[in-house]
C-alpha positions as CSV (number, residue, x, y, z in Angstrom):
1,M,14.3,-2.3,24.5
2,S,12.6,-3.0,28.1
3,G,11.3,-5.8,30.4
4,K,13.4,-9.0,30.8
5,T,17.5,-9.1,30.2
6,V,18.0,-10.5,27.2
7,A,21.0,-12.2,25.9
8,I,22.9,-11.5,22.6
9,L,23.4,-14.0,20.2
10,T,26.8,-14.1,18.4
11,M,28.1,-15.4,15.2
12,T,30.0,-18.6,14.4
13,A,33.1,-18.2,12.1
14,L,33.0,-20.9,9.5
15,S,35.1,-21.1,6.2
16,L,32.2,-21.2,3.0
17,T,32.7,-21.1,-0.5
18,A,29.8,-20.8,-2.6
19,C,29.3,-20.0,-6.5
20,R,27.6,-17.0,-7.8
21,P,23.6,-17.8,-8.6
22,Q,22.2,-17.6,-12.0
23,A,18.8,-16.9,-12.8
24,G,16.4,-20.0,-12.4
25,Q,19.1,-21.8,-10.3
26,Q,17.1,-24.7,-8.3
27,A,17.3,-25.2,-5.0
28,D,19.5,-28.5,-4.2
29,R,17.4,-32.0,-3.4
30,G,20.0,-33.7,-1.2
31,S,19.4,-35.3,2.0
32,A,19.1,-33.7,4.8
33,A,21.5,-35.8,6.8
34,R,24.3,-33.8,4.8
35,E,23.4,-30.3,6.6
36,N,24.9,-30.8,10.3
37,I,22.0,-29.6,12.0
38,A,22.6,-28.1,15.3
39,S,19.4,-27.4,17.3
40,V,20.2,-24.3,19.9
41,D,16.6,-24.3,20.7
42,N,12.8,-24.7,19.7
43,V,13.3,-21.8,17.4
44,L,16.9,-21.6,15.9
45,S,18.6,-24.1,14.2
46,I,22.0,-24.1,12.9
47,Y,23.1,-25.6,9.6
48,R,26.9,-25.3,9.7
49,E,28.2,-26.8,6.7
50,L,25.6,-24.4,4.9
51,G,26.5,-21.6,7.0
52,V,22.8,-20.6,8.1
53,R,20.7,-20.1,10.7
54,I,17.0,-21.1,10.4
55,Y,14.2,-19.8,12.8
56,T,11.2,-21.2,12.8
57,P,9.0,-19.2,15.8
58,Q,5.8,-21.4,16.7
59,F,3.1,-18.9,16.3
60,S,-0.4,-18.8,15.5
61,S,-0.8,-15.2,14.4
62,I,1.4,-12.7,12.3
63,D,0.9,-8.9,11.8
64,L,3.2,-6.1,10.7
65,R,4.3,-3.8,13.4
66,C,4.8,-0.2,12.5
67,G,5.9,2.6,14.2
68,T,7.5,1.3,17.2
69,M,9.6,-2.2,17.4
70,P,8.1,-5.0,19.8
71,D,9.4,-4.8,23.3
72,T,10.8,-7.6,25.0
73,S,8.4,-7.6,27.9
74,E,5.3,-8.5,25.2
75,R,5.2,-12.2,26.4
76,N,2.8,-13.0,23.3
77,V,6.2,-11.8,20.9
78,V,8.1,-14.6,20.0
79,F,10.0,-12.9,16.9
80,C,10.1,-10.1,15.3
81,A,12.8,-8.1,12.4
82,E,12.3,-5.2,10.7
83,A,10.3,-6.1,7.1
84,A,10.2,-3.9,4.3
85,F,12.4,-0.9,3.7
86,T,12.6,2.4,5.1
87,H,12.2,5.0,3.0
88,D,14.1,7.8,4.4
89,L,16.0,8.8,7.8
90,L,13.1,10.6,9.4
91,D,12.9,11.8,12.8
92,T,9.0,11.1,13.0
93,F,7.6,8.0,11.8
94,S,4.9,7.8,9.0
95,H,4.0,5.3,6.9
96,S,4.9,7.1,3.8
97,N,8.0,6.8,4.3
98,I,7.8,2.5,4.6
99,D,9.0,1.4,0.6
100,G,5.6,-0.2,-0.8
101,N,2.1,-0.6,0.4
102,H,1.4,-2.3,3.1
103,V,-1.0,-3.9,5.8
104,S,-0.7,-3.5,9.4
105,G,-3.5,-4.4,12.1
106,G,-5.9,-5.1,9.4
107,T,-5.9,-1.6,7.5
108,W,-4.2,-1.0,4.4
109,Y,-1.8,2.1,3.8
110,E,0.0,3.5,1.2
111,G,3.5,3.1,1.1
112,A,6.4,5.2,-0.7
113,T,7.0,4.0,-4.6
114,C,9.9,1.4,-4.7
115,I,10.3,0.1,-8.1
116,E,13.2,-2.0,-9.1
117,T,15.7,-0.6,-11.3
118,P,19.2,-1.7,-12.8
119,D,20.8,1.1,-10.1
120,R,18.2,0.4,-7.3
121,V,16.5,-2.7,-5.6
122,G,13.0,-2.6,-5.5
123,N,9.7,-4.4,-4.3
124,T,9.1,-6.8,-6.9
125,G,7.2,-9.2,-4.6
126,G,5.3,-9.5,-1.0
127,F,4.0,-11.5,1.8
128,V,0.7,-11.6,3.2
129,W,-1.1,-13.0,6.1
130,Y,-4.5,-13.2,6.6
131,G,-7.4,-16.4,7.4
132,G,-4.4,-17.8,8.9
133,Q,-2.8,-18.4,6.1
134,F,0.3,-16.9,4.6
135,E,1.1,-16.3,1.0
136,F,4.4,-15.3,-1.0
137,L,3.6,-13.4,-3.9
138,S,6.3,-13.3,-6.7
139,D,5.3,-10.5,-8.7
140,S,3.7,-7.1,-8.0
141,A,0.2,-7.1,-9.6
142,T,-0.8,-10.4,-7.2
143,A,1.3,-9.1,-4.2
144,E,-0.4,-5.3,-4.4
145,A,-4.3,-7.3,-5.0
146,A,-3.6,-9.7,-1.8
147,L,-2.7,-6.7,0.1
148,H,-6.3,-6.0,-0.4
149,R,-7.6,-8.9,0.6
150,A,-5.5,-9.1,3.3
151,A,-6.6,-5.9,4.8
152,E,-10.4,-7.0,4.3
153,A,-9.8,-10.5,6.0
154,G,-7.9,-7.9,9.2
155,G,-4.1,-9.1,8.3
156,M,-1.1,-8.4,7.0
157,G,0.9,-8.1,4.4
158,F,3.9,-5.8,2.9
159,R,6.4,-5.4,-0.3
160,Q,9.6,-6.6,-0.7
161,E,12.2,-8.2,-3.3
162,Y,11.8,-11.3,-4.2
163,I,14.1,-14.1,-4.3
164,I,13.5,-17.5,-4.7
165,H,10.2,-18.5,-6.1
166,E,8.9,-22.7,-6.8
167,G,12.4,-23.0,-6.0
168,R,14.4,-21.1,-8.4
169,Y,16.9,-18.1,-8.2
170,Q,15.1,-15.0,-9.3
171,S,17.4,-12.9,-11.3
172,N,17.1,-9.5,-9.2
173,T,19.6,-5.6,-8.8
174,R,21.1,-7.2,-5.6
175,T,23.2,-9.6,-7.2
176,E,23.5,-8.3,-10.5
177,N,24.7,-4.8,-9.4
178,P,28.0,-4.8,-7.4
179,K,26.6,-1.8,-5.5
180,F,24.0,-4.4,-3.8
181,N,26.1,-7.2,-3.3
182,R,28.2,-6.6,-0.6
183,V,29.9,-8.2,2.7
184,E,27.0,-8.4,4.8
185,M,24.7,-10.2,7.4
186,Y,21.6,-11.3,5.0
187,R,18.0,-12.6,5.9
188,V,15.0,-13.4,4.0
189,L,11.6,-14.4,4.8
190,A,11.6,-18.9,3.4
191,L,8.9,-21.2,3.1
192,K,11.3,-25.0,3.8
193,G,9.1,-27.4,3.1
194,E,5.6,-27.0,5.1
195,T,7.5,-24.5,7.2
196,L,7.5,-20.7,7.3
197,C,10.9,-19.6,8.5
198,I,13.7,-17.0,8.8
199,V,16.8,-17.7,7.4
200,E,20.1,-15.8,7.6
201,N,24.0,-16.4,7.3
202,I,26.4,-17.1,10.1
203,E,28.9,-14.4,8.0
204,P,29.2,-11.3,6.3
205,M,29.5,-12.7,2.9
206,H,28.8,-11.7,-0.9
207,F,24.6,-11.8,-1.6
208,S,25.6,-13.8,-4.6
209,D,27.4,-16.0,-2.0
210,F,24.3,-16.2,0.1
211,V,21.4,-17.4,-2.8
212,P,23.1,-20.6,-3.2
213,L,23.0,-21.5,0.4
214,L,19.5,-20.7,0.3
215,L,19.0,-23.4,-2.7
216,K,20.9,-26.2,-1.0
217,A,18.9,-25.5,2.3
218,H,15.8,-26.7,0.5
219,V,14.3,-23.2,0.2
220,T,11.8,-23.1,-2.3
221,E,10.3,-19.2,-1.8
222,A,12.1,-16.3,-0.6
223,L,11.6,-12.8,0.1
224,Y,14.0,-10.4,1.4
225,L,13.9,-8.6,4.7
226,D,15.5,-5.5,5.4
227,M,19.4,-5.8,6.8
228,G,22.5,-3.8,7.1
229,D,23.9,-2.2,10.7
230,G,21.2,-1.1,12.7
231,W,18.1,-2.6,10.3
232,N,19.2,-6.2,11.3
233,H,18.5,-5.4,15.2
234,S,16.1,-8.3,16.3
235,W,14.8,-10.8,18.8
236,Y,13.1,-13.7,19.5
237,R,11.9,-16.1,22.6
238,T,11.8,-19.6,23.1
239,A,9.7,-21.8,24.7
240,D,10.9,-21.2,28.1
241,D,10.9,-17.6,27.9
242,R,13.7,-16.9,26.9
243,V,14.4,-13.8,24.8
244,Y,17.7,-13.6,22.4
245,E,18.5,-10.3,20.5
246,I,19.9,-11.5,17.0
247,H,21.9,-8.7,16.0
248,P,23.0,-5.5,18.2
249,T,21.5,-1.9,18.2
250,D,23.5,0.6,15.7
251,F,23.3,4.3,15.0
252,K,20.2,3.3,12.5
253,S,18.0,1.0,14.5
254,Q,16.1,4.2,15.6
255,Y,14.9,5.1,11.8
256,C,13.6,1.5,11.7
257,T,9.7,1.8,10.7
258,N,8.2,-1.7,10.7
259,W,8.6,-5.0,11.9
260,I,7.1,-8.7,11.2
261,T,6.0,-9.7,14.3
262,F,4.9,-13.5,15.1
263,Y,2.9,-14.0,17.8
264,K,2.4,-16.8,19.8
């Protein structure tokens, strides 16, 4: 990325203990006063006792940028992160290499097939933004219909793994198969109260330990965002125009294909 100098957001080590999530497990309705919240700036808050960071960009619109990551010199961009999975590591960009059908700049595109099986994570839900409103879609049929509505209205949308719906954990391959339940940094697009936000763990952990933290943070809807070294490279801009990288680039960053992008 070019443009102004950016700062690197470093991780704070915490000692965490969490239990394996059960399908149907509900969000914690306890007092927010116990969460020990530290507000870093107008975008980032750190919930130290829960072990999560929550980003709440102040935005007027959202798009799915495809092909090239938004640059830090684009001062109307306040947050961007990899959204849908990238199907293969290709040297050239193609919409067909994004897992799942998607909408970018009001145009519907056919993506690669990404069906969940016991041996593969897949697109079990989706997210759309159009007409000034966002919507989480918890199943494939409603997600596909919503993508077409988003395209007709000049909006955006993409498919991904659905993690939490109506405050309950949705059992999926990632938590049931050890192959996908690795110790990693994880990130979701989430609904907390009436606020659209992005939540990630502070230190690497198993995904089955991450889900209970989301529930304790009172997340009621959560859709996975692509992560892993390189895929997790992202950035945000504060109200006073400071830019922070959340994770550094890596070899695989060059293969990223799409980014959920929030605009002022």
